[in-house]
N, C-alpha and C positions, 0 to 999 in steps of 0.2 A: 328725603329729608326731614318732608312733612310730621313723616311719622315719631321722628328720633327730637323734632323741638317741643311733638306733645307729652311724649315720653319725659323729658326737663323738666317740661311745667308738673306734670304730674308727681315727678319723683318729689320737686322744691315742696309739692304741697303736702305730701306726706311725711315728709323729713318734719315741717313746723309742725304738726299736727302731733306727730312724737314726742316734741318736745315738751310742747304744753302739756301734755298726755303724763308725760312723768315726772313733770313737775306739781301732775293733782295728785299725783297716785301718790310719790314722797309726803305733802302735807298728811294723805290722808292715813298713810302707813303707821305715820310718829302717833296717832290716836289707837293702835291696833297692838294687839298680845303677839307673841312669837305665832302661836299656830295657826292663827290668821293671815299675819303676815306672810308666813311659807304657802303657805295653801294661794295666797292672792298672787305673791311671784310666780307657783305653776304656774298659772294659770295663762298669766302674761304673757312666759317663757312661751307655752306652747301657741296663744296666740300669736306671737313678736313671729316662731316658729311658719306656723299657715299663712300669714302672710308674703314670709319672705320665698315659701313654695309657689305662694301664687304669683307675684316680682317675677322670679325668675322666670316661671312658667311665660307670662306675659309678655318679658325683652326676648325669650330665645324667638317667640312665636310673630314680633315685630322684627327680629333680625332673618328668620327666614322666609317672611312675605316681602322684604326690602331683596333678599339673593332670589326671590321668584320673581320680581318683578325684574332685575335687570337681567334674567337670564334669559326672559320672556323679549327682551330687547333687545340684548344681542342676538338671540337667533330672529326677528322680526328685521333688523338694519342688516343681518348677512343674509337676506334671502331681497330684498330690496335696497342690495348695494348697490355701486356706479356702476356694475353690471354691463346692463344695459344703458352706460352713458358708451361706453369703446362701442368706436367710430369703426365697420369694417370698407370693406370696396364693393358694390353691389354691380352687378351685370347690367347693362340694358339693354336688351333685344331689340330688335328692329322688325316689323310684322309686317303681311302680305296687304294688297290693298287690297283684295276679295276675301270675305269673311269665308267663302266654301274650300279656299285653298289654305284657309287657317287651318295648324296642326297645334295642339298641346304638345308637342314632340318637336324639336328644332335641334339639329345635329350640326349648325352651321349657325347659332345666336355671335352677330358682335357685341362685345364685351368691351364696357366704356367705365372705369372707375371714377365715381364719383363718391362724395362724402356725404352721410347723411347725419339726419338730428340727434338727440338722446335716444329717436326710439326705433335705431338701429341695434341688430342683433347684436348679444351678449358669446365670448369663447370664442369657440373655432368651431361653432358646429353653421355648418356648409349648408344654407339654404339655398344656395345653387347649385347643387348636383344634384341630377336628375334620372340618377341611376342608368343613365345611359354610357355604357361601356366599349364602344366603338364596334358597335353589330355582333361584342360578342352577348350570348345568352345570360338572364341575370338570372340567377335563380334564386326567389324568394327565402328569406333564413328562419328558420321556426322562432316565434318568442322565446323568448330568457325566462328566469326565474321571476320576474320582476311581471306581474300581472295589473292590469287598467280593470276594474271594475268601477261602474260608471253610467247613468243613464244615458243609453245616445240621446244624438239633438236631433231637431227635424232642420233641415237644409233652410230654412228660412228665419231660422235663432242664428246659421252661421255667417250671414252674408257681410257681419261687419267683420267679423275675420279673416273673412275673403279680401274685403277692402281695404284690413290693416297690413295683412299680408304682401297686397299687390304695393300699396304705397310707401312698402319698404325692397321694392323692387325684386320679392322674391318668385321663382320658373313659375310657374304652371303646376309640372309637376310633382311637386315636392307643397303646392298647396293641395294637389288633391288627395296627396298621400296624407297631410294634415287633416282634411276635412271627412277621408274617409272615418279615419281612426274617429274623429268627435261621432261621424255619424252611424259608425257601427253597421252598414250595408243597412238600414234606411231605405237607402236608396240605392238605385243601379251605377257605377261605373262610370255610365255615359251622362245621365243623373248630373252625376256631379262634375263633370269635365264640363259637360254643355253650359251646366250654373257659371260656371268660373269665370268660362266665352263670355256668357252673355255679359257679366257682374263687369268685366274689363271692356268690354265693348263697348257697352254702355259709358262708360269712366270716361273715354277715347274719346266717344261725341259728346259731353257735357263740354270736358275740358279744349275741345277745339272750338265749342261755338256752335255747333250743327243744330242748336233748336231756341235759337234768335234768329229774329223776325218772320218765324214763321206762317204765322194767321191772325196781323194785326184787328181783327174782329172775333180777338179770343183772350183771353188774360191766360196765359198759360203758368205752368207753377214754375220755380226760378229753376236753376240746375241745381245749385246748393241743397233746397231743401228734397227733392225728389232725390237725391243722394243720401240726405239721414234720415228719412221715410225708408228708403226702400235697406239701408242698413238695419232696423229696424223690424226689418222682414215685412215692408208695407211698400210693395209695387205699382201700388194706382198711379202714384205722379209719375212714375218712369212710362209706364204703360201710358197716361196723355199723351207725355213728348212725343213716344216713338208712334202711336197712331197718326201725330201730324206730321213727324216725319213721311210717315211712311205716305199718308194723303198728298205731301207734299210732290212726290218724287213721283206718284201715278199720272199728276197732272201736268208734270214737267216731259214724262215717260206718251205721254197722250199727243201731247203737241209740236212733241222733238219730230221733224222729216226726215231728215235722215236716216237709216233705219242701223246702221252698226252704233250711231250715238243713243240712238230708242234701246236699242238694246242694252247697254251697258245701264243705261237708267232701270231701263225694267232686272235688269241685274242685282242692283242695288238695294232698287222698293223689297227684289224680294230674303235680301240678306238680313235689312232692318225687319221684316216681315218674322223671320227667323229668329233674332233678338227679341222680339216681342214674344212669340212661344216661349223662348226658353224663360223669360221671366213671370210672362202669363203662368206655369205651369208649377211655379211654386206654390200655387193657392188654388187654382181652375183648370181642370183637363181640360172642359171643352172647350172655354175659350182657346187655351194654345191649339188645342185641336184644327180648330177654325182659323187662326193664324199660319200655323205649317199651310195648312190646306190652300192659304193665298199665297204663301212663298211658292209654293209648288206651282199654282196658276197663273203666275208671275215668270215664270224660270223651272219649268220643268225637269230642269236635269241638275237642280240644287239636292246634293245629296245628303245636307244637314237636314235640310229640312223634313224630305223622307224618313229619316233613321228616326229623327223628334215624330215624324209623325206615328213612326209603327210603335214607340213608345208609348204614346197618348191613346194610341187604339187597345195596345195592351194590358194598360192602367185599368180601365174601361172591361177586360176583356171581350173586346172583339177580334177574338181568333183570324180570323180570317182575314179582315182588312189590316191586320197588323200582319199577317203572312206576307201579303202584299206588297205594304207598303219596303218593309225589309228585303223582299224579292230585287223590289226596282233597285234598294240601293246597292245591293251585289253586282247586276247588269248593266247601272253606269254608272260607278265610281271606279275610279284609277286605283289601283292599288299600290302606284308612289306616292299618293296624295292624302286618300281620303282613310289611311289604315285605323284611322278611332271609328269611324264609322261604320265599316267592313268588319274590325272587331266588334263592335254592338250588334249589326246583323245578325253575325255568325252566333251570337252567344245568344240572343234571342229565339232564332230559330231551331236551334239545337236542343232545346226546350222543347220544340213543338215535336221535332223528329223523335227524342229519345221516347214520347209520350204516344207516337204513333208508331212504335216498333223500331225504328231505320235507327238505329244504335252506331253504326257503325260509322253512315252519314253525320249522326250526332256529333259521333267521339270527335271527330275530326274536323268539326263547326267548333266546339267547344275547346283543342286544342290551339288551332289558331287562334281565338279572342284569347284566350290564357299566356298565350306565349307575348300577346301586345301588353294586356294590362302586367305580366311578370317585367318586362321590359323598362317600364314607366315607373312600374312600386308605387301604384297605386294601393295595392293591398298587400304591401308592407309594412309589418309592426312599427311604431316608433319607438327609439330607443329610451330609458330612463331621462337622460337628459335633454332631449327633445322634446318630452311631454312635460319636464319642469319647465324649458323655455317657453312652450306654446301658454303654459298657466301664467307667467309672467308676463306674456303678452296681454293677456285675458283679464289682469287683473284690475283695470284699469279704462276699460277697453272701452264701454259704451260711455264713462265718463267724457274720452278725450275723442268722441268720435265728433266731433266738430274740426278738431283738428289734421285730426287723420282725412276728412274733406277738405280743409283748406292744404295740406301736404300734397295731395291730389290733383289738385290746381296748380300747386306751384313747382311739381315734379317735371323736372324737362325728360322723363320716359315719356310721359302720358303728352308732349307738346309734340307728336310726331305727325304731322298733320297728313302727311304721305301715307300714314296707314288708312283713316278712314278721308 
């Protein structure tokens, strides 16, 4: 519109100038002979023609510019239209009280429809489907023609996306599949699964007030501040809160006389140390290993801690200790409960046995691990539609991180005190 107004002003100025010019020319021509008059007329006609062509070009360029602006505006509006405003009926899950019994796959999830705000997901894209097909083996489909070429992202840069999807009540297998797509195997399947579990468990602790009144002699970070820093890849404040919670549980366990109650408290402290380790593993392998060792000291049958300790040893190229830790996972883990941890141990041990020449055992372990990862679909490529939706979610993700955190505290899904 501004271009059209400017053009009108320019056109009016040119018209006034031409009128004045023609008047001056007529006065001048009256004093010239015929040949001189013809020459001047031809020159003026040529000049007018040139000016006309320039004017036509200018008008066309303005019209073309307006059309391009309108086209871009239509495309932009089509991209950020009201698809994200459509409400879906998400599924709320119930979790076990003990993290060691927590699995990223649950075939018996309780489904309760609730309404979400404008952050709800669009279309018929079902984030709730976790690729479990009533026991049937699910085969990973080969990628279609649509290929995704981008730089893989580290886990520390994906925490905000994990938190965003959690506040949308997306189930863990779909989150794991999404994070693996963004991470492009920079981390193992177990790294991604355990990170999602740790972030979710830490959110539960924050929302349910487990960090309140821990130590009156210390000024501890606020829960929302810890979540904000965690979303930006900084787990330091979260680790401070977890450390205080672990210390509190250890103190309680030491002064508890009843054996069964004391054992339960030690197990809780061990679980908290495991969460501490998984968060620390994002940036500090050594600190994470120490946390997992502490978790095992407090509860020697903490299968998750044994597996994660093996991961830390493996990262530090300490093969002997890693094999020892993974072997303990297989020795003490219940196959019906710890399928995820067993799969991770099998995959890591398969690499060792393959290198040492025991190819048959390696192939069998790798097959068992692959079957589990195929079942949850973590390595399954995302569809083109799913990629577009993830991109839409991420457009203003960091601008809206405070709102995401507020939604986590308001979510009924996270206010299940029985979980922790």
